[in-house]
KETOR-928100 format. One record per residue (C-alpha): residue number from 1; y, x, z. Coordinates in steps of 0.25 Angstrom, whole numbers, plus 5000, padded with zeros to 4 digits. Example, Ala and Ser with C-alpha at 12.3 -4.5 7.8 and 13.67 -1.06 7.14 Angstrom:
BEGIN
{pos=1; yy=4982; xx=5049; zz=5031} .
{pos=2; yy=4996; xx=5055; zz=5029} .
This chain:
BEGIN
{pos=1; yy=4989; xx=5078; zz=4989} .
{pos=2; yy=4988; xx=5063; zz=4993} .
{pos=3; yy=4984; xx=5053; zz=4982} .
{pos=4; yy=4986; xx=5038; zz=4984} .
{pos=5; yy=4979; xx=5029; zz=4974} .
{pos=6; yy=4983; xx=5014; zz=4974} .
{pos=7; yy=4976; xx=5002; zz=4968} .
{pos=8; yy=4976; xx=4987; zz=4968} .
{pos=9; yy=4990; xx=4983; zz=4963} .
{pos=10; yy=4992; xx=4972; zz=4952} .
{pos=11; yy=4997; xx=4958; zz=4949} .
{pos=12; yy=4995; xx=4946; zz=4958} .
{pos=13; yy=5000; xx=4932; zz=4959} .
{pos=14; yy=5008; xx=4928; zz=4971} .
{pos=15; yy=4999; xx=4925; zz=4983} .
{pos=16; yy=4989; xx=4935; zz=4978} .
{pos=17; yy=4983; xx=4947; zz=4984} .
{pos=18; yy=4981; xx=4962; zz=4980} .
{pos=19; yy=4975; xx=4974; zz=4987} .
{pos=20; yy=4981; xx=4988; zz=4985} .
{pos=21; yy=4973; xx=5000; zz=4988} .
{pos=22; yy=4977; xx=5015; zz=4990} .
{pos=23; yy=4968; xx=5027; zz=4992} .
{pos=24; yy=4973; xx=5040; zz=4997} .
{pos=25; yy=4967; xx=5054; zz=4994} .
{pos=26; yy=4970; xx=5068; zz=4997} .
{pos=27; yy=4965; xx=5080; zz=5004} .
{pos=28; yy=4965; xx=5079; zz=5020} .
{pos=29; yy=4972; xx=5066; zz=5019} .
{pos=30; yy=4977; xx=5062; zz=5033} .
{pos=31; yy=4984; xx=5049; zz=5032} .
{pos=32; yy=4994; xx=5043; zz=5042} .
{pos=33; yy=4997; xx=5030; zz=5035} .
{pos=34; yy=4995; xx=5023; zz=5021} .
{pos=35; yy=5001; xx=5011; zz=5015} .
{pos=36; yy=5008; xx=5003; zz=5004} .
{pos=37; yy=5023; xx=5002; zz=5000} .
{pos=38; yy=5028; xx=4994; zz=4988} .
{pos=39; yy=5040; xx=4995; zz=4979} .
{pos=40; yy=5045; xx=4983; zz=4971} .
{pos=41; yy=5054; xx=4984; zz=4959} .
{pos=42; yy=5068; xx=4988; zz=4963} .
{pos=43; yy=5064; xx=4990; zz=4978} .
{pos=44; yy=5061; xx=5002; zz=4987} .
{pos=45; yy=5047; xx=5005; zz=4991} .
{pos=46; yy=5043; xx=4998; zz=5003} .
{pos=47; yy=5032; xx=4998; zz=5014} .
{pos=48; yy=5021; xx=4988; zz=5012} .
{pos=49; yy=5011; xx=4992; zz=5023} .
{pos=50; yy=5006; xx=5005; zz=5029} .
{pos=51; yy=4993; xx=5008; zz=5038} .
{pos=52; yy=4991; xx=5020; zz=5046} .
{pos=53; yy=4978; xx=5028; zz=5048} .
{pos=54; yy=4978; xx=5021; zz=5062} .
{pos=55; yy=4979; xx=5007; zz=5056} .
{pos=56; yy=4994; xx=5004; zz=5059} .
{pos=57; yy=4999; xx=4995; zz=5049} .
{pos=58; yy=5013; xx=4992; zz=5044} .
{pos=59; yy=5017; xx=4981; zz=5034} .
{pos=60; yy=5030; xx=4977; zz=5028} .
{pos=61; yy=5034; xx=4964; zz=5033} .
{pos=62; yy=5034; xx=4958; zz=5019} .
{pos=63; yy=5019; xx=4960; zz=5018} .
{pos=64; yy=5014; xx=4957; zz=5032} .
{pos=65; yy=5003; xx=4946; zz=5032} .
{pos=66; yy=5001; xx=4948; zz=5017} .
{pos=67; yy=4997; xx=4963; zz=5015} .
{pos=68; yy=4986; xx=4970; zz=5023} .
{pos=69; yy=4985; xx=4985; zz=5023} .
{pos=70; yy=4972; xx=4993; zz=5026} .
{pos=71; yy=4967; xx=5007; zz=5026} .
{pos=72; yy=4954; xx=5015; zz=5025} .
{pos=73; yy=4957; xx=5028; zz=5032} .
{pos=74; yy=4944; xx=5034; zz=5028} .
{pos=75; yy=4947; xx=5031; zz=5013} .
{pos=76; yy=4962; xx=5033; zz=5014} .
{pos=77; yy=4964; xx=5020; zz=5008} .
{pos=78; yy=4974; xx=5009; zz=5010} .
{pos=79; yy=4974; xx=4995; zz=5005} .
{pos=80; yy=4984; xx=4984; zz=5005} .
{pos=81; yy=4979; xx=4970; zz=5004} .
{pos=82; yy=4991; xx=4961; zz=4999} .
{pos=83; yy=4990; xx=4946; zz=5000} .
{pos=84; yy=4999; xx=4934; zz=4997} .
{pos=85; yy=5007; xx=4943; zz=4987} .
{pos=86; yy=5021; xx=4939; zz=4983} .
{pos=87; yy=5030; xx=4943; zz=4971} .
{pos=88; yy=5038; xx=4951; zz=4981} .
{pos=89; yy=5026; xx=4960; zz=4983} .
{pos=90; yy=5027; xx=4965; zz=4969} .
{pos=91; yy=5029; xx=4980; zz=4970} .
{pos=92; yy=5022; xx=4993; zz=4967} .
{pos=93; yy=5014; xx=4996; zz=4979} .
{pos=94; yy=5012; xx=5011; zz=4984} .
{pos=95; yy=5002; xx=5017; zz=4993} .
{pos=96; yy=5008; xx=5026; zz=5003} .
{pos=97; yy=5002; xx=5036; zz=5012} .
{pos=98; yy=5007; xx=5045; zz=5024} .
{pos=99; yy=4999; xx=5056; zz=5028} .
{pos=100; yy=4998; xx=5061; zz=5043} .
{pos=101; yy=5007; xx=5072; zz=5039} .
{pos=102; yy=5017; xx=5062; zz=5035} .
{pos=103; yy=5016; xx=5064; zz=5020} .
{pos=104; yy=5018; xx=5052; zz=5011} .
{pos=105; yy=5011; xx=5048; zz=4998} .
{pos=106; yy=5012; xx=5037; zz=4988} .
{pos=107; yy=5003; xx=5030; zz=4978} .
{pos=108; yy=5007; xx=5028; zz=4964} .
{pos=109; yy=5009; xx=5013; zz=4967} .
{pos=110; yy=5002; xx=5000; zz=4962} .
{pos=111; yy=5009; xx=4988; zz=4956} .
{pos=112; yy=5008; xx=4974; zz=4963} .
{pos=113; yy=5014; xx=4963; zz=4956} .
{pos=114; yy=5014; xx=4949; zz=4962} .
{pos=115; yy=5017; xx=4938; zz=4951} .
{pos=116; yy=5013; xx=4925; zz=4946} .
């Protein structure tokens, strides 16, 4: 069983920054990619960013230039540095993992609220 534990959400003013972290644990864990999705009220869950074990990164257009994803393969962690946050970034952010066997796992979610 794979477990994802997220941390780092909270309340921030527009223009501010937050850093999200996610740690994955599990027996004989072989990861293809890790990343972050978000779900705003009344909207579907949507991609924010993913990063493969080889370092290939994919960002949603809405966060390019503001968010940076990074990963520590040895520790099975993935971080999301979010800068220049705007109210439209308000959402529950979910850590996501895809194993080498193409099995998908989700974290419990962490709330990010951007408001003055």
